[in-house]
C-alpha positions as CSV (number, residue, x, y, z in Angstrom):
1,X,3.5,-11.9,10.7
2,X,3.4,-15.4,12.1
3,X,0.6,-18.0,12.3
4,X,0.2,-19.5,15.8
5,X,-2.7,-21.8,16.6
6,X,-4.4,-21.1,13.2
7,X,-4.3,-17.3,14.0
8,X,-2.2,-15.0,11.8
9,X,-0.6,-12.5,14.1
10,X,1.1,-9.2,13.4
11,X,4.7,-9.4,14.6
12,X,7.9,-7.4,14.9
13,X,11.6,-8.6,15.0
14,X,14.8,-6.8,15.5
15,X,17.1,-9.1,13.7
16,X,16.8,-12.4,15.7
17,X,14.1,-15.0,16.4
18,X,14.4,-14.2,20.1
19,X,13.6,-10.5,19.5
20,X,10.1,-11.4,18.3
21,X,7.3,-9.1,19.6
22,X,3.6,-10.1,19.2
23,X,1.6,-7.1,18.0
24,X,-1.7,-9.0,17.7
25,X,-4.7,-7.3,19.4
26,X,-6.4,-9.5,22.0
27,X,-9.8,-9.3,20.3
28,X,-8.7,-9.6,16.7
29,X,-9.4,-12.6,14.5
30,X,-6.1,-11.9,12.6
31,X,-3.6,-9.2,12.0
32,X,-0.6,-8.4,9.8
33,X,2.2,-5.8,9.5
34,X,2.7,-4.8,5.9
35,X,5.1,-2.0,6.2
36,X,7.6,-0.5,8.7
37,X,9.5,2.8,8.9
38,X,11.3,4.3,11.9
39,X,9.4,3.2,15.1
40,X,6.1,2.6,13.3
41,X,4.5,-0.6,11.8
42,X,1.5,-0.4,9.6
43,X,-1.0,-3.0,8.3
44,X,-4.4,-4.2,9.6
45,X,-6.3,-6.0,12.3
46,X,-9.4,-8.1,11.6
47,X,-12.5,-7.8,13.7
48,X,-15.2,-10.1,12.7
49,X,-15.1,-10.0,8.9
50,X,-13.8,-6.5,8.7
51,X,-10.2,-5.5,8.2
52,X,-9.3,-2.2,10.0
53,X,-6.2,-0.3,8.8
54,X,-3.9,0.0,11.8
55,X,-0.5,1.1,13.0
56,X,1.7,0.1,16.0
57,X,4.7,1.5,17.6
58,X,6.3,-1.6,18.9
59,X,3.7,-3.2,21.1
60,X,0.2,-4.8,20.9
61,X,-1.1,-2.1,23.2
62,X,0.2,0.7,21.0
63,X,-2.2,-0.1,18.1
64,X,-4.1,2.8,16.6
65,X,-7.2,2.0,14.6
66,X,-7.2,4.0,11.4
67,X,-10.6,2.7,10.1
68,X,-12.5,5.6,8.5
69,X,-16.1,6.2,9.4
70,X,-18.4,4.6,6.9
71,X,-15.8,2.1,5.6
72,X,-16.5,-1.6,5.3
73,X,-12.9,-2.6,5.3
74,X,-9.5,-0.7,5.3
75,X,-5.9,-1.7,5.0
76,X,-2.7,0.3,5.5
77,X,-0.1,-0.9,3.0
78,X,2.6,1.7,3.7
79,X,4.1,4.0,6.3
80,X,6.9,6.5,6.3
81,X,6.9,6.8,10.0
82,X,4.5,9.7,10.1
83,X,1.9,9.1,7.4
84,X,0.1,5.9,6.4
85,X,-1.2,4.9,3.0
86,X,-3.6,2.2,1.8
87,X,-7.3,2.0,0.9
88,X,-10.7,2.0,2.4
89,X,-13.8,0.3,0.9
90,X,-16.6,2.8,0.9
91,X,-19.9,2.1,-0.9
92,X,-18.3,-1.1,-2.3
93,X,-15.4,0.9,-4.0
94,X,-11.8,0.5,-2.9
95,X,-10.5,4.0,-2.5
96,X,-6.9,5.0,-2.2
97,X,-6.1,7.2,0.8
98,X,-3.7,8.5,3.4
99,X,-3.8,9.0,7.1
100,X,-1.7,11.1,9.5
101,X,-2.0,8.9,12.5
102,X,-5.7,9.0,13.2
103,X,-8.9,7.6,11.7
104,X,-10.2,11.2,11.4
105,X,-7.2,12.3,9.3
106,X,-8.3,10.0,6.4
107,X,-7.8,11.8,3.1
108,X,-9.5,10.2,0.1
109,X,-7.3,10.1,-3.0
110,X,-9.6,8.2,-5.3
111,X,-9.9,9.8,-8.7
112,X,-13.3,10.6,-10.1
113,X,-14.6,7.9,-12.4
114,X,-12.1,5.2,-11.3
115,X,-13.3,1.7,-10.4
116,X,-10.9,1.2,-7.6
117,X,-7.5,2.5,-6.2
118,X,-5.0,2.0,-3.5
119,X,-1.8,3.6,-2.1
120,X,1.0,1.0,-1.9
121,X,4.0,3.2,-1.1
122,X,4.7,6.8,0.1
123,X,7.6,9.1,0.7
124,X,7.8,12.8,1.5
125,X,4.8,14.5,-0.2
126,X,4.1,11.8,-2.7
127,X,2.0,8.6,-2.7
128,X,2.0,5.8,-5.2
129,X,0.1,2.7,-6.1
130,X,-2.6,2.0,-8.7
131,X,-5.9,3.2,-10.0
132,X,-8.3,0.8,-11.8
133,X,-9.7,2.3,-15.0
134,X,-11.9,0.3,-17.4
135,X,-10.9,-2.9,-15.7
136,X,-7.2,-2.3,-16.0
137,X,-4.8,-1.4,-13.2
138,X,-2.9,1.8,-14.0
139,X,0.3,2.7,-12.0
140,X,-0.5,5.9,-10.1
141,X,1.2,8.8,-8.4
142,X,-0.4,11.4,-6.1
143,X,0.8,14.5,-4.1
144,X,-1.7,14.5,-1.3
145,X,-5.0,15.1,-3.1
146,X,-7.3,13.2,-5.5
147,X,-6.9,16.0,-8.0
148,X,-3.1,15.5,-8.1
149,X,-3.4,12.0,-9.6
150,X,-0.8,11.2,-12.3
151,X,-1.5,8.2,-14.6
152,X,1.9,6.3,-15.0
153,X,0.5,3.5,-17.1
154,X,3.0,2.8,-19.9
155,X,1.7,2.8,-23.5
156,X,1.0,-0.8,-24.6
157,X,0.8,-2.4,-21.2
158,X,-2.3,-4.2,-19.9
159,X,-1.5,-3.9,-16.1
160,X,0.8,-1.7,-14.1
161,X,1.3,-0.8,-10.4
162,X,3.8,1.2,-8.3
163,X,5.1,-0.8,-5.3
164,X,7.8,1.5,-4.1
165,X,8.9,5.2,-4.2
166,X,12.0,7.2,-3.2
167,X,12.7,10.8,-4.0
168,X,11.6,11.5,-7.6
169,X,11.4,7.9,-8.8
170,X,8.8,5.2,-8.6
171,X,9.3,1.4,-9.0
172,X,6.9,-1.4,-9.8
173,X,5.9,-3.4,-12.8
174,X,3.9,-3.4,-16.0
175,X,2.5,-6.3,-18.0
176,X,3.7,-6.2,-21.6
177,X,2.3,-9.0,-23.8
178,X,2.2,-12.0,-21.5
179,X,5.1,-10.9,-19.2
180,X,5.2,-8.8,-16.1
181,X,8.3,-6.5,-16.3
182,X,10.0,-4.7,-13.5
183,X,10.4,-1.0,-14.2
184,X,11.1,2.5,-13.0
185,X,9.4,5.8,-13.6
186,X,10.4,9.4,-12.9
187,X,7.0,10.9,-12.5
188,X,5.4,10.4,-15.9
189,X,4.1,7.5,-18.0
190,X,6.6,8.4,-20.7
191,X,9.5,8.0,-18.3
192,X,8.8,4.3,-17.8
193,X,12.0,2.3,-18.2
194,X,11.8,-1.5,-18.6
195,X,14.4,-3.0,-16.3
196,X,14.3,-6.3,-18.1
197,X,16.5,-4.7,-20.8
198,X,19.4,-4.9,-18.3
199,X,19.1,-8.6,-17.5
200,X,21.7,-11.0,-18.9
201,X,20.9,-12.7,-22.2
202,X,18.7,-15.7,-21.7
203,X,17.0,-14.4,-18.5
204,X,13.3,-14.8,-18.2
C-alpha cells in the first residue's frame, strides 16, 4: 500500500516503481493489500468506520467485497489465488473464516468457547492463524471447518501464532519467557521446533 494525500491506498507493483497500480476503491476511506497469490490480491477496503474484506485481480474496478452479512468489520489476511482467509467480527467476536471468492461463501472456523480467532495463512486444504483462549493467543490449524481446529500452542509458551503455511508445515512464533521465538510445526503442538536454536552464538 501507499499513502497519498493522507489516504492509505491498496496498490500493486510488478517489480518497478513505474509498474504501480492503484487498487483503491473510489468511495473508500482507506484500503490495503495484505496478501497476493497468482493474479489475486487480498486485504480490505474501509467504508466509513467499517473494514470490508476484499480481493482484487489487478485493478481497482475488479474489487470483490467479501464482507459477510451481519459482520461489523472483516479483513482478508491471506489468499492462495482461489480461497481467501481472515476474520469477521460478529456479535463483537473476531471469528476466523475463509471465503471462496464471494461474501456468501464465508465459512466460520471459530472454535466453540474461544474468545477470538483469525486465519493468517492458507495453502491447499489447510488454514492457519491463531485462536484466543483464556486471554492467550494459541497457534491454530484448520482443515476447512471449525471442528477441524488443531491447537498448536507449544507447552510453556504464553503466546503463539502461525503466520505462514506450506505443504505439511506451519511457521510462526511462540513467546517463551520474555522472548518471541521463530518456530516451525508439522501439524501438532508437540512438533514445535524453536528455530532460535540454529542461530549463531551470541544472537538475540
